[in-house]
C-alpha positions in Angstrom: 118.9 -30.9 49.4 120.6 -27.9 50.5 119.3 -26.9 54.0 118.9 -23.3 55.1 121.5 -21.8 57.3 121.2 -19.4 60.0 122.3 -16.5 57.4 120.2 -17.9 54.7 117.3 -17.9 56.6 117.4 -14.0 57.5 118.6 -13.4 54.0 115.2 -14.8 52.6 112.9 -13.4 55.2 114.3 -9.8 55.8 115.1 -6.5 54.5 115.5 -3.0 55.4 113.4 -1.8 52.3 111.0 -4.2 51.8 109.3 -7.4 52.9 110.4 -10.4 51.8 107.9 -13.5 52.1 108.9 -17.0 51.8 105.7 -18.5 50.4 105.6 -22.1 51.7 106.1 -20.3 55.1 103.2 -17.9 54.3 100.6 -20.9 53.8 101.9 -22.7 56.7 101.9 -20.2 59.2 99.3 -17.9 57.9 100.4 -14.6 55.2 99.7 -11.9 58.1 101.8 -14.0 60.5 104.7 -14.3 57.8 104.7 -10.8 57.1 105.2 -10.0 61.0 107.7 -12.5 61.1 109.9 -10.8 58.4 109.2 -7.3 59.6 110.8 -8.4 63.1 113.7 -10.4 61.5 114.8 -7.0 59.9 114.3 -5.5 63.5 116.5 -7.8 64.8 119.3 -7.7 62.2 119.4 -3.7 62.8 119.5 -4.1 66.2 122.3 -6.8 66.3 124.3 -4.6 64.0 124.3 -1.5 66.3 124.5 -3.8 69.4 120.7 -3.2 70.7 119.9 -6.9 71.4 120.1 -7.8 75.1 119.6 -11.6 75.8 118.5 -11.9 72.0 115.2 -9.8 73.0 114.8 -6.3 70.8 112.6 -3.9 71.0 109.5 -2.9 68.6 106.5 -0.6 68.9 103.1 -1.1 67.1 102.9 2.1 65.6 106.4 1.2 63.8 105.0 -2.4 62.8 101.9 -0.8 61.3 104.4 1.8 59.3 106.4 -0.9 57.8 103.9 -4.0 57.4 100.4 -1.6 57.1 99.0 -4.2 60.1 96.7 -3.0 62.5 97.5 -3.2 66.1 94.7 -5.6 66.3 95.8 -7.9 63.7 99.3 -7.8 65.1 97.8 -9.0 68.3 96.5 -11.9 66.4 99.5 -12.6 64.7 101.6 -12.6 67.9 99.5 -15.3 69.4 100.0 -17.5 66.7 103.4 -17.2 66.3 103.8 -17.6 70.2 101.9 -20.9 70.4 104.4 -22.5 67.9 106.9 -20.6 69.8 108.8 -19.0 66.8 109.1 -15.8 68.9 108.8 -14.9 72.6 107.6 -11.6 74.0 108.4 -9.8 77.5 107.1 -6.5 78.4 110.6 -4.5 79.9 111.6 -1.3 80.5 109.7 2.1 81.9 107.5 3.0 80.4 107.3 -0.9 79.3 107.5 -2.0 75.7 107.1 -4.9 73.9 110.4 -7.0 73.6 110.9 -9.9 71.3 113.1 -12.9 70.7 112.9 -14.8 67.6 113.4 -18.7 68.0 115.9 -19.1 65.4 116.7 -22.6 65.6 112.7 -23.3 64.9 112.7 -21.0 62.2 115.6 -22.9 60.7 114.0 -26.2 61.4 110.3 -25.0 59.5 112.3 -23.7 56.7 114.3 -26.6 56.2 111.5 -29.3 56.5 109.5 -26.9 53.7 112.5 -27.2 51.4 111.6 -30.5 50.8 109.0 -32.1 48.4 107.2 -32.8 51.5 105.5 -30.6 53.9 105.0 -31.5 57.6 101.4 -31.6 58.2 99.7 -28.3 59.4 96.0 -28.0 60.0 94.2 -24.8 59.5 97.5 -22.9 59.5 98.6 -24.5 62.9 101.7 -26.2 63.0 101.4 -29.9 64.1 104.7 -31.0 65.9 105.6 -34.2 67.3 107.3 -33.7 70.6 108.5 -30.4 69.2 110.4 -32.1 66.5 110.1 -32.1 62.8 110.1 -34.9 60.9 112.7 -35.4 57.9 112.8 -37.8 55.3 116.0 -39.9 55.0 118.0 -40.6 52.3 119.2 -44.0 51.4 122.6 -42.9 52.2 121.3 -42.0 55.7 119.3 -45.5 55.8 122.5 -47.2 55.2 124.8 -45.7 57.4 122.5 -46.1 59.7 121.6 -49.9 59.1 125.9 -50.1 59.6 126.0 -48.6 62.8 123.4 -51.2 63.9 124.8 -54.0 62.0 121.6 -55.0 60.6 121.0 -56.7 57.2 118.1 -54.4 56.6 117.8 -53.4 52.7 118.0 -49.3 52.7 116.5 -49.2 49.1 113.8 -51.6 50.2 112.9 -49.6 53.3 113.0 -46.3 51.4 111.3 -47.7 48.3 108.7 -48.7 51.2 108.4 -45.8 53.1 108.3 -43.5 49.9 105.4 -45.1 48.2 103.4 -44.7 51.2 104.2 -41.1 52.0 106.4 -41.8 55.3 103.0 -42.8 56.9 103.0 -45.9 59.8 99.4 -47.3 60.0 97.3 -43.7 59.3 100.0 -41.4 61.3 102.8 -39.5 59.9 105.9 -41.1 60.8 107.8 -39.6 63.9 111.1 -41.1 63.9 112.5 -43.2 60.5 115.3 -44.9 62.9 112.6 -46.3 65.2 111.3 -47.8 62.0 114.4 -49.4 61.3 114.6 -50.8 64.8 110.9 -52.4 64.2 112.4 -53.6 61.3 115.3 -55.7 62.8 112.8 -57.3 65.1 110.3 -58.2 62.7 113.8 -59.8 60.5 114.8 -61.9 63.8 111.5 -63.2 64.4 111.0 -64.7 60.6 114.7 -65.9 60.8 113.6 -67.9 64.0 110.8 -69.2 62.6 112.9 -70.3 59.3 115.4 -71.7 61.5 112.9 -73.5 63.4 111.4 -75.0 60.2 114.3 -76.0 58.5 115.3 -77.9 61.7 111.9 -79.5 61.8 112.6 -80.7 58.2 116.0 -81.9 59.1 114.9 -83.9 61.7 112.1 -85.3 59.5 114.6 -86.4 56.5 116.7 -88.2 59.3 113.6 -89.7 60.3 113.0 -90.9 56.9 116.3 -92.3 56.7 115.6 -94.7 59.6 112.5 -96.3 58.1 
């Protein structure tokens, strides 16, 4: 599965002549929010070209956004509230007279797009992104699991681990898995306990057989 790069992300979401929307992103954060984000990314690209960004911040006006997107000032403020809540963008009032300056959290947007590029999407509720400690879970491949098990020097069967959680939708109990590597370590612990129990039973059977010979 290919991942989105910074340049790919911007080419997908921005344009000077029209607005390009990622459908999965629109379903996730809301259509109007996706429109506003795409427009702001276009503005960021423009200001980057002319050297107008300062520490990643660039300015835009409600009137300009309305002309480009037809989003009213009220709709813009509502969308900004959602985007700020999910830390997708940061907004500061700067300058004289004061203007809104925007900064796009490119790392978070790329994480979100990479997550949406898979078959399964991170859980969202009423267009609100549910984050786990600000991390987005990405399903591992069998190769990822094999490499990690080699690092851990354990005897976990990578295919068995993958197939088990793939069949369960990568859910642990009733919650979405947060860290597959932690689950590997849990399997290690259980495997060691089973080995100890088996070894103990083998020892007891051996003692029993030896005792029978003495009778």
